[in-house]
N, C-alpha and C positions, 0 to 999 in steps of 0.2 A: 131421622135427620142424618146427614152425612157430615163428618169432620174431615177437612183437608188440612194437613199439617205441612207447611213449607219448610223443607230441610235441605235444599240444594246448595246453599251458600258454602263457599270454600273456607271462609273465615281467615283470610290472609293476615288480618291484623292480630290474630292469635299467635302468628309465627310458629306454626306447628304442622307436622305432617299429618296429624290426626284431624279428621273433620271436626269443625267447630261444635256441632251438636253433640259430640261424644265427650266433650270436656265436662268434668263432673262438678256438680253442685251438691254438697253434703253427701258424697259417696254414690251419687246417681248421675248418669249422663243427663244433660239438660233436656234433651228430647224426651227422656223418660218421664220427667216432671209433667210435661205437656200431655203426654199419652195418659198418665195416671189421672190428671184432672179431667180429661175427656171421658176416661173410663167410668168415672163416677156418674156421668150423665147416662151412660149405657146401662149401668146398674139401676138407674132411676127409670129405666124402660122408655126413654124418649129418644135415644140415639143409639144406633146399632151398626154404624158403618164408619170405618176409618180408612182414609187414603193418605199416603205420605209421598210427597214429591221430593226425590233426591237427585243428586248429580250422578254422572257416570263414574265408575271406578270407586264407589263408596261401599265396598264389600263389608266393611266393619259395621256400617250403619244397617245394611241388610241383615247381617247376622243378629244384631241387637233386636231389630224389629221382629224377626222370626222367633227369637227366644221369648220376647215379651208376648207375642201373639199366642204361643203355645202355653206359656205360664198362665196368662189371663183368660185363655180360651175365647179370644176375640179375633176375628179375621182382620188382618191389615193388608190392604192392597198397596203395592209399591209402583210408583210411576217415575219415569226418568225425564229430567230436563237436560237434554244434551247441550243446548246453548243457553246461556244465562242472559235472557233478554227481558228481565224484569219480572215483577210479581204477577202481573196479569198473564204473562206467558207461562209462568210456573203453574198457576191454577189451571190454565188451559190444558196442560199435560194430563190432568186428571179428568178430562171431559168425559171419558168412558164412564166413570163413577157418577158424574153429574147427570148423564143421560139416563141412568137407571131410575132416577127419582121422578115422582109426579111433580107437576108444576108448582104446587103450593108447599112442597116439602122444603125445609130449610137446610142451608149449607153453612156450617161454621168454617171459617178460614182462620187458621191459627199459625203462629210462628214458632218454630222449634227452638229459636234462640231467645224466647220470652218465657222463661221457665216458671215464674211465680204466678202465672195466671191461675186463679182459683176456680174450683168447681162451683162455688157459690155465685161468683160473678157470671159464669157461663149460664147458670140456671136463671139468674135474674135477666140476662139478655134474652133467653128463650121465652120467659114469661112476658117481657115487654114486647117482644116481636109478635107473640100470639095475640096479646090484648090490643095492640095498636093496629094490627093488620097491615103493617108496613111491608114494603118490598125489600128493604134493606135496613139493617141496624149496624151502626158503627160504635165500637167501644172507644171512648175518648177519656181524656184526663186534662185538667188544667195545669199549666206549668208557669211559674214566675218567669222563667227564661225558656221560651219555646224554640230557641235557635236550633235549626237542623231538622225540625219536625214538620210534617204536613199540617196545614191549618184547616180547621173546620169552618167553612163559609156557609152561613144559614140565611134563610129568608126571614121576612117579618113574622111568619107563623112558627118559626123555630125548626122548620124542616131543613135538611142539609141540601144546599144547592150544588156544592162541589167540595172536593178536597184539593187544596193547592199545595204542591211540594215547595219547600224552602227556595229552591233555585228558580221556580217559576212564579213566585209570589210578588205582588207589587207592594208598595210601601204601606198601604192601608191593611192589606191582608197580613203583612208581617207583624202587625200589632195585635193580632188575635192570639189569645192565650190557650184556647181550647185546641188540643192537637190530636192527631190520629194515632191510635195505638198499633194499627196494622192488624187488628182482630175484628172480624165481621161476622154477621149472620145474614145471609141473602137468600131470597127465594130462588129455588132451582131454575124456574122459568126465566126470571130476569138475569140470573147469572149466566145461563146458557146463551141468551140473546146478547147480553152485554159484552161477553168475551169476544163476540164476532164484530162488535162495533168499535172497540178501542184500537188506537193506532200508536205510532211512535213519534207523534208530532210534539216533542218536548225536548228540553236541553240535553237530557240523558240519552235520547234516542231509544227509549225502552217502552214496553207495554206496561203502563201503570194500572194496577188493579183499581186504584182510586178513581180512575176515569169512569168506571162503571157507575159510580154514585152520581156523577153529573149526568150520565146518559139516562139513568132512572128518573132523575128530576125532570129531564127534558121530555119524558114520556107521560108526565103528569102523575107519576106515582110517588109514593112517600118513601123518603130515606130519613131516618131519625138517628139520634145518638143516645147511648146510655153512658153516663159519665161515672167513672169510678173515682173515689177520693184517695185511693191507694196507688200512688204512682209507681211503687216498687213492682206491683203485679203486672204492669205493662212496660217495664223496663227491659230493653233488649241488651244482649251481651255481644260486644264486638272485640273486646280485648281482655287480657287476663286481669287487668286492674278492675274492670267492670265486673268480671266474674267474681273476684274476691269481695267486692262490695255487696253483691247479691248473696254470696255465700254467707257473709256475716248477718245479713238481714234474715235469710232463711233459718239459720241456726237460732237466731234470737226468737223467731216465731215458734220454732219447734220447742225450745226450752220454756218459753213463756206458757205454752199450752200445757206442758207437763207440770209446771209449777201451779197453774190454776187448777190442775187435777189432783193436787195434794202431794207433789214431789218437791222436796227441798234441794236447793243447790246453793252452796256457799258462795261460789263465784260462777254464775252462768256463762260468762265470757270464756271460761276455761273448761267448758263441758261440751262435748261434740257428740250429738245423738242423731242417728239415722232416722229419717221420717217414718220408717216402717217399725220402729221399736215401740213396744208397749211396756209401760212402767206403772205399777199400781201405787196406791197412796201410801204415805208415811215412809217413803224411801228417802234416803239421803244420798245425793250424788256429789262426791268430793271433786276438787279441782283436778285438771289434767286427766280426765277420764274420757275414753272413747267407747261408744256403744253402737255397734253396727249390725246391719242385716236384720233378719226377722227374729230379733231377740225379745224375749218376754221375761219381765222381772216381777216377782210377787211382792206382796206387801212387806213393809217394815225392814227393808234391806239397807245395808250401808255399802256403797260401791265406791272404791277409790280410797285415797288419791292414786293417780298414776296407774290406772287400770285400763286394759283393753278387753272388750267382750264382743264376740262376733257370732251371730247365729246360735245363740244359747237359750236354754230355758232355765230360769233361776227361780227357785221356790221362795217361800217366805222366811223372814227373820234370818237372813244369811248375810255374812260379812265377807267381802272380797277386797283385799288390800294389796295394792302394788303388784298385780298379777295379770296374766294373759290367758284368756279362755277362748277357744274356738270350737264350735260344734259340740258343746258340752251340756249335759243335763245335770242340774244341781237341785236336790230336793230341799227340805226345810231345815233350818237351824244349823246350817253348815258354816264352817269357818275356813277361809282360804287365804293363804299368803302370810307374810309378804313374799314376793318374788317367786310365785308358783307359775308353772306353765302347763296348762291342761289342754290337751289336744283332742282331735276328733274322736267321737264315740266314747268319751269318758262319761260315766254316770256316778254321781256321788249321792248315796242314799242319806236319809235323815241323820243329822247330828254327827256327821263325819268331820274330821279335821285334816286339812292338807296344809302343811307348813312351808317354811322357806326353802327355796331351791329344790322343790319337788316337781318332777315331770311325769305326766301320765299320758297314755295313748291306748285307745281301745280297751279300756279298763273299767270294771265296775267295782266300786268300793262300798262295802256293806254298811248297814246302819251302825253308828257308834264307833266305827273303826278310825284309827289315827295313823297318818303318815306324816310325821312332823318335820323331818329334816333331810335334805340332801339325798333324796331317793328317786329312782326311776322305776315306774311300773308300766310295762307294755304288754298288751295282749293278755291281760290278767283278770281273774275273778277273785276278788277279796271278800271273804265272808263278813259276818257281823262280829263286832267286838274284837277286832284284830288290832294288834299294835305292831307297826312296822318300824324297826329301829333305824337310826340315822345311818346314811350311807348304804342302805340296802338297795340292790338292783335285781330286776328280773332279766336274765340273759335270754331274750326271746328270739334272737336271730342267729342262725348258725352259718350265715354266709350264703345260704340258698333259700331258706324258707323261714317264716315266722311260726313260732310255737307258743302254746298257751301254758300259763302258770295258774294253778288253782290253789288258793289258800282258804281252808274251811274255817268255820266260826271258832272264835276264841283262841286263835293261834297267837303266840308271842314270838316275834322275830327279833333277835338281838341285833346290835349295831354291826354295820359293815359286812353284811351277808350277801352272797350271790346265789340266786335260785336259778339253776340252769334248766330251762324248759326243753321239752315238755315235762312237767312235774306237778305232783299234787302233794300238798302239805295237809295232813289229816287234822281233824277237829281237836282243839285244846292242846295241840302240840307246842313244844318250845324248841326254837332253833338257837343254839349257842352263838354268841357274838363271834364274828370273824369266820363263820363257816361258809364253805362252798358246797351247796347241796346239789347233788347230781342224780339222786334216786328218790323215789316217792317216800314220804315219811308217814307211817301209820298214825292212827288216832291216838291221842294221849301219850305221845312219845317225846323224849328228849333227844334231839339230833345235834351232834357236834362233829364237825368235819374240819380239823385243823392239823397242821404239821406239829409234831411233838416238840415241846419247849425244852431247851437245854440251857441250864445255868452253869457257868464257869466261875468258880469261887476266886475272889481276889484278882480278877483279870482287868477290872475297870481302870485302876490307876496305872497298871502296866501299859495298857493301850494308850492312855493319855500321854504318858512319857514318850512312848514311841512316836506318836504323831507330832508331838512338840519338837523332838529332835529332827525329824524329817523336815519340818517347816523351817527350822533354823539353817539347815544345810542349803 
């Protein structure tokens, strides 16, 4: 089968320079949602071709499609609609892809601004199309108020005679509640022939794709409907308010599935989870938590409140409180936060502790080590059982290049120390508080690097009197 995704609309009601289909729904452009739903059919080995019709000067959309195609290893052909002359005209731009199909192969026609269409519904359409041996299948839904939508007009046998747009409908047709979703599955032969039959004889002066259904009926062939009871999955987005409404519904569905899989959420409305995230059972997600990208979280973790995690792998029995993690690997039994910032290529081994106002980058922290307060570790290798005192930093940048700090197992680093890289602190050493360490420290060594302390007897009161007299002047 072939999937044609229509994405040429400018989306003027979005009031944005960005193409409408690139506006995001739960951290993903809406066209990506449609691509991913169709991808599941490809994985099911029934559909292996995708064509996307876009407008001219949509380089950002092209870049997204190329990136998605490489990531998923699925070929995506791009076609251009130079003039926007209706949906039928848009599909005709992909005629080259349609011509490659045999007569009885099916063509899905999807809309890039209808992001919540599910793979399950597309599969059901495919099965009904195959079993009924129809020439065309239209995805429909019933609405209490169908104003603005094309109406499904059927004959006495339940076959679709035609689809009538709101502007062209008569009084009787306007009372029909079954409406067109804009999503179709049509035999390649009928689609090829039908695209040559439609014209612009309507109030909009456009080529309506819906006219192909009437033409199919006129040929004595079958056009049928598959009705979904979920009107959200066929809801289109034309403005930012509609985008926000579907965003809310998408988040609700994502969170609901996680909760049904054994994840607890105190307030699901304040939890924001990317659809690509995997969370195992017995986890608790606290309010105001954002989990993005290809994050995986193991069993029995507590995440949040007020935490952001992106593209991370989190082990089991881990606590992350009021912290920010990006591209981090966390093993089991780890405690993080509050107010920690863990950056790219940080690895926390089992039973480590990262406390408040700690920042790490390109750093491995060994099993059982602790970095409790106000520290920065960059380009570092921290061994097992290490204690890093409050206010300690690695001086990893000399203004020209980054350099590595190695702290071996069992080291104790006192508070407020600076480790000037490149440097190695040997196993079981102790670094005295307030030290600036610029040379390697051997194993089992006490290193102290401070200025000499000088005590002046009976000078404190003398200084206080001096300062007070200066203040009075």
